[in-house]
HTML snippet that shows the backbone in 3Dmol.js (N, CA, C, O; Angstrom):
<script src="https://3Dmol.org/build/3Dmol-min.js"></script>
<div id="view" style="width:600px;height:400px;position:relative"></div>
<script>
const pdb = `
ATOM      1  N   MET A   1      59.019  48.519  41.918  1.00  0.00           N
ATOM      2  CA  MET A   1      58.520  49.668  41.787  1.00  0.00           C
ATOM      3  C   MET A   1      58.209  50.593  43.185  1.00  0.00           C
ATOM      4  O   MET A   1      58.013  50.308  44.366  1.00  0.00           O
ATOM      5  N   ALA A   2      58.277  51.939  42.350  1.00  0.00           N
ATOM      6  CA  ALA A   2      58.844  53.213  42.874  1.00  0.00           C
ATOM      7  C   ALA A   2      58.061  54.286  42.591  1.00  0.00           C
ATOM      8  O   ALA A   2      57.321  54.289  41.607  1.00  0.00           O
ATOM      9  N   TYR A   3      58.190  55.705  43.766  1.00  0.00           N
ATOM     10  CA  TYR A   3      57.452  56.849  43.164  1.00  0.00           C
ATOM     11  C   TYR A   3      59.218  58.220  42.703  1.00  0.00           C
ATOM     12  O   TYR A   3      60.324  58.282  43.239  1.00  0.00           O
ATOM     13  N   GLU A   4      58.821  58.742  41.949  1.00  0.00           N
ATOM     14  CA  GLU A   4      59.616  59.699  42.309  1.00  0.00           C
ATOM     15  C   GLU A   4      58.633  61.019  42.241  1.00  0.00           C
ATOM     16  O   GLU A   4      57.628  61.163  41.544  1.00  0.00           O
ATOM     17  N   ILE A   5      59.350  62.128  43.368  1.00  0.00           N
ATOM     18  CA  ILE A   5      58.272  62.585  44.342  1.00  0.00           C
ATOM     19  C   ILE A   5      58.716  63.688  44.185  1.00  0.00           C
ATOM     20  O   ILE A   5      59.937  63.722  44.331  1.00  0.00           O
ATOM     21  N   THR A   6      57.709  65.735  43.665  1.00  0.00           N
ATOM     22  CA  THR A   6      59.139  65.747  42.651  1.00  0.00           C
ATOM     23  C   THR A   6      57.992  67.656  43.713  1.00  0.00           C
ATOM     24  O   THR A   6      56.929  68.140  43.327  1.00  0.00           O
ATOM     25  N   LEU A   7      58.918  68.166  45.042  1.00  0.00           N
ATOM     26  CA  LEU A   7      57.815  69.465  45.410  1.00  0.00           C
ATOM     27  C   LEU A   7      58.134  70.067  44.461  1.00  0.00           C
ATOM     28  O   LEU A   7      59.296  70.257  44.101  1.00  0.00           O
ATOM     29  N   LYS A   8      56.162  70.835  43.388  1.00  0.00           N
ATOM     30  CA  LYS A   8      55.797  71.331  42.849  1.00  0.00           C
ATOM     31  C   LYS A   8      55.768  73.097  43.495  1.00  0.00           C
ATOM     32  O   LYS A   8      56.268  74.095  42.977  1.00  0.00           O
ATOM     33  N   LYS A   9      55.101  72.990  44.601  1.00  0.00           N
ATOM     34  CA  LYS A   9      54.414  73.827  44.998  1.00  0.00           C
ATOM     35  C   LYS A   9      54.761  74.245  46.575  1.00  0.00           C
ATOM     36  O   LYS A   9      55.054  73.244  47.228  1.00  0.00           O
ATOM     37  N   SER A  10      54.794  75.364  47.267  1.00  0.00           N
ATOM     38  CA  SER A  10      55.573  76.313  48.037  1.00  0.00           C
ATOM     39  C   SER A  10      54.500  75.244  49.781  1.00  0.00           C
ATOM     40  O   SER A  10      53.424  74.655  49.686  1.00  0.00           O
ATOM     41  N   LEU A  11      54.964  75.328  50.467  1.00  0.00           N
ATOM     42  CA  LEU A  11      54.663  74.487  51.547  1.00  0.00           C
ATOM     43  C   LEU A  11      54.157  75.779  52.918  1.00  0.00           C
ATOM     44  O   LEU A  11      53.563  75.567  53.975  1.00  0.00           O
ATOM     45  N   ILE A  12      54.667  77.051  52.360  1.00  0.00           N
ATOM     46  CA  ILE A  12      54.515  77.943  52.747  1.00  0.00           C
ATOM     47  C   ILE A  12      52.394  78.386  53.083  1.00  0.00           C
ATOM     48  O   ILE A  12      51.684  78.332  52.079  1.00  0.00           O
ATOM     49  N   GLY A  13      51.493  78.876  54.892  1.00  0.00           N
ATOM     50  CA  GLY A  13      50.608  78.835  54.940  1.00  0.00           C
ATOM     51  C   GLY A  13      49.727  77.324  54.099  1.00  0.00           C
ATOM     52  O   GLY A  13      48.747  77.430  53.362  1.00  0.00           O
ATOM     53  N   ARG A  14      50.137  76.547  54.327  1.00  0.00           N
ATOM     54  CA  ARG A  14      49.489  74.785  54.598  1.00  0.00           C
ATOM     55  C   ARG A  14      49.286  74.775  55.836  1.00  0.00           C
ATOM     56  O   ARG A  14      49.723  75.526  56.709  1.00  0.00           O
ATOM     57  N   ARG A  15      48.447  73.693  55.908  1.00  0.00           N
ATOM     58  CA  ARG A  15      48.184  73.283  56.480  1.00  0.00           C
ATOM     59  C   ARG A  15      48.568  72.105  57.749  1.00  0.00           C
ATOM     60  O   ARG A  15      48.052  70.996  57.619  1.00  0.00           O
ATOM     61  N   PRO A  16      49.386  72.331  58.855  1.00  0.00           N
ATOM     62  CA  PRO A  16      50.408  71.654  59.541  1.00  0.00           C
ATOM     63  C   PRO A  16      50.528  69.805  59.257  1.00  0.00           C
ATOM     64  O   PRO A  16      51.594  69.215  59.078  1.00  0.00           O
ATOM     65  N   ASN A  17      49.496  69.319  59.275  1.00  0.00           N
ATOM     66  CA  ASN A  17      49.624  68.386  57.925  1.00  0.00           C
ATOM     67  C   ASN A  17      50.110  67.921  57.360  1.00  0.00           C
ATOM     68  O   ASN A  17      50.796  66.900  57.398  1.00  0.00           O
ATOM     69  N   GLN A  18      49.725  68.901  56.405  1.00  0.00           N
ATOM     70  CA  GLN A  18      50.739  68.457  54.915  1.00  0.00           C
ATOM     71  C   GLN A  18      51.982  68.577  55.280  1.00  0.00           C
ATOM     72  O   GLN A  18      52.826  67.685  55.192  1.00  0.00           O
ATOM     73  N   ILE A  19      52.161  69.732  55.724  1.00  0.00           N
ATOM     74  CA  ILE A  19      53.993  70.278  55.989  1.00  0.00           C
ATOM     75  C   ILE A  19      54.004  68.630  56.568  1.00  0.00           C
ATOM     76  O   ILE A  19      54.475  67.559  56.184  1.00  0.00           O
ATOM     77  N   LYS A  20      53.539  68.912  57.229  1.00  0.00           N
ATOM     78  CA  LYS A  20      54.862  67.215  58.018  1.00  0.00           C
ATOM     79  C   LYS A  20      54.415  66.587  57.262  1.00  0.00           C
ATOM     80  O   LYS A  20      55.235  66.833  56.377  1.00  0.00           O
ATOM     81  N   THR A  21      53.466  65.641  56.629  1.00  0.00           N
ATOM     82  CA  THR A  21      53.664  64.724  55.730  1.00  0.00           C
ATOM     83  C   THR A  21      54.792  65.423  54.755  1.00  0.00           C
ATOM     84  O   THR A  21      55.747  64.650  54.677  1.00  0.00           O
ATOM     85  N   ALA A  22      54.982  66.460  54.086  1.00  0.00           N
ATOM     86  CA  ALA A  22      56.038  66.835  53.258  1.00  0.00           C
ATOM     87  C   ALA A  22      57.772  66.187  53.673  1.00  0.00           C
ATOM     88  O   ALA A  22      58.815  65.725  53.210  1.00  0.00           O
ATOM     89  N   HIS A  23      57.093  66.574  54.820  1.00  0.00           N
ATOM     90  CA  HIS A  23      58.321  66.278  55.527  1.00  0.00           C
ATOM     91  C   HIS A  23      58.855  64.910  55.696  1.00  0.00           C
ATOM     92  O   HIS A  23      59.900  64.318  55.427  1.00  0.00           O
ATOM     93  N   ALA A  24      57.717  64.646  56.250  1.00  0.00           N
ATOM     94  CA  ALA A  24      58.379  62.819  56.075  1.00  0.00           C
ATOM     95  C   ALA A  24      58.546  62.187  55.313  1.00  0.00           C
ATOM     96  O   ALA A  24      58.915  61.054  55.619  1.00  0.00           O
ATOM     97  N   LEU A  25      58.376  62.530  53.860  1.00  0.00           N
ATOM     98  CA  LEU A  25      58.931  61.870  52.189  1.00  0.00           C
ATOM     99  C   LEU A  25      60.363  62.561  52.423  1.00  0.00           C
ATOM    100  O   LEU A  25      61.390  61.918  52.203  1.00  0.00           O
ATOM    101  N   GLY A  26      60.409  64.148  52.963  1.00  0.00           N
ATOM    102  CA  GLY A  26      61.854  63.858  53.239  1.00  0.00           C
ATOM    103  C   GLY A  26      61.923  65.407  51.436  1.00  0.00           C
ATOM    104  O   GLY A  26      62.628  65.556  50.438  1.00  0.00           O
ATOM    105  N   LEU A  27      60.664  66.149  52.099  1.00  0.00           N
ATOM    106  CA  LEU A  27      60.468  67.231  50.920  1.00  0.00           C
ATOM    107  C   LEU A  27      60.588  68.827  51.886  1.00  0.00           C
ATOM    108  O   LEU A  27      59.746  69.417  52.562  1.00  0.00           O
ATOM    109  N   LYS A  28      61.706  69.069  51.638  1.00  0.00           N
ATOM    110  CA  LYS A  28      61.397  70.524  52.502  1.00  0.00           C
ATOM    111  C   LYS A  28      61.655  72.066  51.334  1.00  0.00           C
ATOM    112  O   LYS A  28      61.765  73.149  51.908  1.00  0.00           O
ATOM    113  N   LYS A  29      61.712  72.052  50.174  1.00  0.00           N
ATOM    114  CA  LYS A  29      62.185  73.018  49.647  1.00  0.00           C
ATOM    115  C   LYS A  29      61.558  72.731  47.655  1.00  0.00           C
ATOM    116  O   LYS A  29      61.851  71.801  46.904  1.00  0.00           O
ATOM    117  N   ILE A  30      60.871  73.669  47.452  1.00  0.00           N
ATOM    118  CA  ILE A  30      59.987  73.401  45.945  1.00  0.00           C
ATOM    119  C   ILE A  30      61.206  73.228  45.213  1.00  0.00           C
ATOM    120  O   ILE A  30      62.088  74.076  45.350  1.00  0.00           O
ATOM    121  N   GLY A  31      61.469  71.735  44.059  1.00  0.00           N
ATOM    122  CA  GLY A  31      62.086  71.211  43.243  1.00  0.00           C
ATOM    123  C   GLY A  31      62.885  69.816  44.024  1.00  0.00           C
ATOM    124  O   GLY A  31      63.470  68.845  43.544  1.00  0.00           O
ATOM    125  N   ASN A  32      62.601  70.230  45.414  1.00  0.00           N
ATOM    126  CA  ASN A  32      63.232  68.321  46.016  1.00  0.00           C
ATOM    127  C   ASN A  32      62.799  67.443  45.338  1.00  0.00           C
ATOM    128  O   ASN A  32      61.788  67.733  44.697  1.00  0.00           O
ATOM    129  N   ILE A  33      63.109  66.660  45.255  1.00  0.00           N
ATOM    130  CA  ILE A  33      62.761  65.370  44.460  1.00  0.00           C
ATOM    131  C   ILE A  33      63.516  64.503  45.740  1.00  0.00           C
ATOM    132  O   ILE A  33      64.592  64.708  46.303  1.00  0.00           O
ATOM    133  N   VAL A  34      62.157  63.122  46.009  1.00  0.00           N
ATOM    134  CA  VAL A  34      62.582  61.137  46.314  1.00  0.00           C
ATOM    135  C   VAL A  34      62.505  60.028  45.450  1.00  0.00           C
ATOM    136  O   VAL A  34      62.022  59.696  44.367  1.00  0.00           O
ATOM    137  N   ILE A  35      62.753  59.868  45.792  1.00  0.00           N
ATOM    138  CA  ILE A  35      62.318  58.338  45.086  1.00  0.00           C
ATOM    139  C   ILE A  35      61.871  57.543  46.693  1.00  0.00           C
ATOM    140  O   ILE A  35      62.395  57.596  47.806  1.00  0.00           O
ATOM    141  N   LYS A  36      60.716  56.856  46.180  1.00  0.00           N
ATOM    142  CA  LYS A  36      59.668  55.875  47.704  1.00  0.00           C
ATOM    143  C   LYS A  36      59.590  55.232  46.847  1.00  0.00           C
ATOM    144  O   LYS A  36      59.515  55.362  45.625  1.00  0.00           O
ATOM    145  N   GLU A  37      59.618  54.023  47.950  1.00  0.00           N
ATOM    146  CA  GLU A  37      58.887  52.564  47.001  1.00  0.00           C
ATOM    147  C   GLU A  37      57.417  52.610  46.845  1.00  0.00           C
ATOM    148  O   GLU A  37      57.250  53.827  46.772  1.00  0.00           O
ATOM    149  N   LYS A  38      56.289  52.099  46.750  1.00  0.00           N
ATOM    150  CA  LYS A  38      55.436  52.303  46.249  1.00  0.00           C
ATOM    151  C   LYS A  38      55.053  51.600  47.391  1.00  0.00           C
ATOM    152  O   LYS A  38      55.889  50.708  47.536  1.00  0.00           O
ATOM    153  N   ASN A  39      54.593  51.569  47.877  1.00  0.00           N
ATOM    154  CA  ASN A  39      53.917  51.149  49.577  1.00  0.00           C
ATOM    155  C   ASN A  39      51.701  52.100  49.455  1.00  0.00           C
ATOM    156  O   ASN A  39      51.181  53.012  48.812  1.00  0.00           O
ATOM    157  N   ASP A  40      51.383  51.396  50.189  1.00  0.00           N
ATOM    158  CA  ASP A  40      50.081  52.195  50.526  1.00  0.00           C
ATOM    159  C   ASP A  40      50.679  53.224  52.075  1.00  0.00           C
ATOM    160  O   ASP A  40      49.868  53.983  52.607  1.00  0.00           O
ATOM    161  N   ALA A  41      51.591  53.148  52.426  1.00  0.00           N
ATOM    162  CA  ALA A  41      51.582  54.351  53.488  1.00  0.00           C
ATOM    163  C   ALA A  41      52.531  55.741  52.413  1.00  0.00           C
ATOM    164  O   ALA A  41      52.380  56.959  52.322  1.00  0.00           O
ATOM    165  N   VAL A  42      53.445  54.794  51.794  1.00  0.00           N
ATOM    166  CA  VAL A  42      53.508  57.030  50.199  1.00  0.00           C
ATOM    167  C   VAL A  42      51.723  56.820  49.795  1.00  0.00           C
ATOM    168  O   VAL A  42      50.991  57.761  50.101  1.00  0.00           O
ATOM    169  N   ASP A  43      51.159  55.711  49.189  1.00  0.00           N
ATOM    170  CA  ASP A  43      50.242  56.661  48.830  1.00  0.00           C
ATOM    171  C   ASP A  43      49.195  57.454  48.991  1.00  0.00           C
ATOM    172  O   ASP A  43      48.537  58.261  48.333  1.00  0.00           O
ATOM    173  N   GLY A  44      49.238  56.830  50.437  1.00  0.00           N
ATOM    174  CA  GLY A  44      48.190  57.889  51.540  1.00  0.00           C
ATOM    175  C   GLY A  44      48.880  59.540  51.571  1.00  0.00           C
ATOM    176  O   GLY A  44      48.290  60.619  51.618  1.00  0.00           O
ATOM    177  N   MET A  45      50.885  59.125  51.508  1.00  0.00           N
ATOM    178  CA  MET A  45      50.603  60.205  51.501  1.00  0.00           C
ATOM    179  C   MET A  45      50.900  60.995  50.950  1.00  0.00           C
ATOM    180  O   MET A  45      51.112  62.131  51.375  1.00  0.00           O
ATOM    181  N   ILE A  46      51.047  60.422  49.296  1.00  0.00           N
ATOM    182  CA  ILE A  46      51.243  61.553  48.033  1.00  0.00           C
ATOM    183  C   ILE A  46      49.315  61.914  47.688  1.00  0.00           C
ATOM    184  O   ILE A  46      49.062  62.695  46.770  1.00  0.00           O
ATOM    185  N   LYS A  47      48.162  61.299  48.474  1.00  0.00           N
ATOM    186  CA  LYS A  47      47.235  61.620  48.669  1.00  0.00           C
ATOM    187  C   LYS A  47      46.844  62.884  49.451  1.00  0.00           C
ATOM    188  O   LYS A  47      45.904  63.666  49.310  1.00  0.00           O
ATOM    189  N   THR A  48      47.966  62.829  50.405  1.00  0.00           N
ATOM    190  CA  THR A  48      47.574  63.745  50.655  1.00  0.00           C
ATOM    191  C   THR A  48      48.137  65.169  50.754  1.00  0.00           C
ATOM    192  O   THR A  48      47.544  66.133  51.236  1.00  0.00           O
ATOM    193  N   ILE A  49      49.222  65.160  50.289  1.00  0.00           N
ATOM    194  CA  ILE A  49      49.836  66.480  49.143  1.00  0.00           C
ATOM    195  C   ILE A  49      49.733  66.420  47.574  1.00  0.00           C
ATOM    196  O   ILE A  49      50.493  67.029  46.821  1.00  0.00           O
ATOM    197  N   GLY A  50      48.454  65.419  47.084  1.00  0.00           N
ATOM    198  CA  GLY A  50      49.036  65.834  45.840  1.00  0.00           C
ATOM    199  C   GLY A  50      48.577  66.145  44.927  1.00  0.00           C
ATOM    200  O   GLY A  50      48.353  65.689  43.806  1.00  0.00           O
ATOM    201  N   HIS A  51      48.415  67.065  45.506  1.00  0.00           N
ATOM    202  CA  HIS A  51      48.910  68.958  44.302  1.00  0.00           C
ATOM    203  C   HIS A  51      49.617  69.480  45.030  1.00  0.00           C
ATOM    204  O   HIS A  51      49.268  70.649  45.198  1.00  0.00           O
ATOM    205  N   LEU A  52      50.676  69.146  45.708  1.00  0.00           N
ATOM    206  CA  LEU A  52      51.128  70.219  45.995  1.00  0.00           C
ATOM    207  C   LEU A  52      52.742  69.475  45.020  1.00  0.00           C
ATOM    208  O   LEU A  52      53.767  70.033  44.628  1.00  0.00           O
ATOM    209  N   VAL A  53      52.276  68.054  44.939  1.00  0.00           N
ATOM    210  CA  VAL A  53      53.456  67.091  44.343  1.00  0.00           C
ATOM    211  C   VAL A  53      53.489  66.772  43.205  1.00  0.00           C
ATOM    212  O   VAL A  53      52.313  66.581  42.895  1.00  0.00           O
ATOM    213  N   GLU A  54      54.257  66.546  42.172  1.00  0.00           N
ATOM    214  CA  GLU A  54      55.150  65.523  41.109  1.00  0.00           C
ATOM    215  C   GLU A  54      54.957  64.018  40.837  1.00  0.00           C
ATOM    216  O   GLU A  54      55.641  63.771  39.844  1.00  0.00           O
ATOM    217  N   VAL A  55      54.362  62.942  41.247  1.00  0.00           N
ATOM    218  CA  VAL A  55      54.583  62.189  40.570  1.00  0.00           C
ATOM    219  C   VAL A  55      54.535  60.726  39.513  1.00  0.00           C
ATOM    220  O   VAL A  55      53.586  60.369  38.815  1.00  0.00           O
ATOM    221  N   LYS A  56      55.983  60.002  39.678  1.00  0.00           N
ATOM    222  CA  LYS A  56      56.270  59.635  38.103  1.00  0.00           C
ATOM    223  C   LYS A  56      56.635  58.211  39.371  1.00  0.00           C
ATOM    224  O   LYS A  56      57.057  58.133  40.525  1.00  0.00           O
ATOM    225  N   GLU A  57      56.245  57.429  38.472  1.00  0.00           N
ATOM    226  CA  GLU A  57      56.246  56.310  38.645  1.00  0.00           C
ATOM    227  C   GLU A  57      57.415  55.355  38.162  1.00  0.00           C
ATOM    228  O   GLU A  57      57.435  55.179  36.944  1.00  0.00           O
ATOM    229  N   ILE A  58      58.506  54.633  38.984  1.00  0.00           N
ATOM    230  CA  ILE A  58      60.184  54.278  37.836  1.00  0.00           C
ATOM    231  C   ILE A  58      60.264  52.582  38.214  1.00  0.00           C
ATOM    232  O   ILE A  58      61.157  51.884  37.734  1.00  0.00           O
TER     233      ILE A  58
END
`;
const viewer = $3Dmol.createViewer("view");
viewer.addModel(pdb, "pdb");
viewer.setStyle({}, {cartoon: {color: "spectrum"}});
viewer.zoomTo();
viewer.render();
</script>
């Protein structure tokens, strides 16, 4: 099981921990898409920036 994560909102003006979390996932620009395996670490990252991203299970 994996997640397809798409950055939907800008990182400008966000808290530093949210920006670092997005960069750790590989998301730098609006529209970037990454595929990550489902695990507790990725679930925590999604919870931190859930309002900025769209997540689909694949």
